[in-house]
N, C-alpha and C positions, 0 to 999 in steps of 0.2 A: 369193347369193340366200338369204334367211332367210324361211322360210314360217311357222315357229312351229307348224305343224300337226303333230299326232302321227301317226305312221305305224304300221303293223301289223307291224313287224319282230319276229319271234319268235312271233307268234300263229299257231298251226297250221302252222308251218314246220319245217324240219329242225333238228337239234340245234345246228348252227353258228350259225344265226340266233338261236335262243333264247339261246345262250350270249352272243352279242354284245349282244342286247337286255338280258339280265340284268346284264352288266357296265356298260352305260350307266346302267341304273337304280341300280345299286350306287354309281356315281360321281356320281349326281345329274345326269346328262346326259340330254337329250331325244333321242328318235328323230326325227331331222329327215329331210326329203326327200333332202338331200345325203348323209347317212349311209346311207340306204337305197340310193341309187344307187351309192355307193362300194362298199358291201357286195355288191350284185348284180354290179357290174362285176368285182370281184375274184373272185367265185364263178364267173364265166364264163371266167376266164383259166386257161390250162394251161402257161404259160411263166414264166420268171423275169422280173421287172419291177422298175423303180425308181419312185419317186414321180412323177418328171417324165414317164415313159412313161404312167403311169396318168392323170395330168393331161391329157396330149396326147390320150388316147382320149376324154375328156369334151369337150375342145375340138373335136375332129373331129366329134363327134356334136351339137355345138351346145348342150351342157348347161352352164349357168352355174355350174359348181363351180370354186372358186378353187384355185390351187396350194396356198395356205396351208391350206385345208380338207382337201385330200388329205394333206398332211404331218402335220396334227394328228390325223387319224383312223387313219393306218396303225399307230401304236403301240397304239391301242385294238384294232384287228383282231389285232395280234400278241398282246396280252394275253388276248384272248378265244379264241385258238387258231385263228383263221380263216386266218391267214397265218403263215409262219415266215420268218426271215431266211434269205437264200440267197446264192448266189455269182453274180457277174457281172463284166463288164469294168470296169476303173477302180476308183476309190476310193468310189464311191457305195454306198449300202446297197441291196441287192436283196432282194426278197421273192418268195414263191411261195404259191399257193393250197394250203393243207394238204389239202383234199379231192381235189385233182387227183392227187397222188402219195403222200399220206401222209407222215408224218414221216420225214426222212432227213437225213444230214449230207453234207458235200462235201469232196473232195480237189481242190485246184487246182494245176496245174503252174505254177510260177513263171516258166518259160521260154516255153511256148507257149499257156498259158491254158486248156488242156483241163480240163474239169470232170468229175469222176467222182462220181456220187451213190451213197451207200452207207447201209446201216442196220446198226448194231452193238448187239446186245443187251447186250454187255459195257459199252459206253459208257453206255448208258441205266442199267444197274444201278449202275455206279460213280458217276455223277452223283447218283443218288438216295441212295446210301449216304453220299456226301460231304455232301449237304444234311442228312440225318438226323444225321450226326455233329456238324455245326455248328448244329443246331437251326434250319435255314432251310427255307423253303417255296420250291420251284422254281416260278417263274412261266413262264419259257421259257429256251431256251438256243440257242446258235449255235456249232456245231462246224465250223470250217473248217480243214482241214489243208493247209498250203502245202507242196507236194512237187515233186520232179523226176520226171516220168513216165519210163517205160522208154524210150520213143522218144527223148526229149531226153537222157536219161542215156547212151544208146548214141551219140548224136550228139556229146555232150560228150567221151566217152571216145575216140571216133574222132578228133575234132578235136585232143584233147590228144596222142594218139599220133602223129598227122600232124605236129603242131608239134614234138614231140620229135625225130621222124625227120628233118624238114627242118633242125632245129637241128644235128643230128649231121652231116648232109651238108654244111652250110655250113662246118664246121671243117676 
């Protein structure tokens, strides 16, 4: 659905909407009804989501926003700071609303999939220092640490001890 009508994204709104509208303007893109709806839907979300889940929400509401439009606009929301890359199941890219929980990073257990959200001032300072050292401007980042959680580590150790014990008994 292409309306071509300009929307009021960013006018008299919060900082996130203004940043998104400014980014669109800077890139020579229009504020369309589809972009407004995508922005509003993401702003209402408090959980991790992928592009297909976002598309399905529009479909369930009967809004004629295509999957391609969702996929094309998520990178713009990322660049504008509205969303951040997140963690989720499988190999898909997951996102989350920045205003829902603020910026944070993730540790993901490679065995059970448990996700731990954390914030590290040391990480933030180091990435800024690295960007300055290499004369780069940080646009966004995605820190995901793939770990073995304590529960799985204990289970692996118990399983390994049990296997060694059973191996000795068999001799």
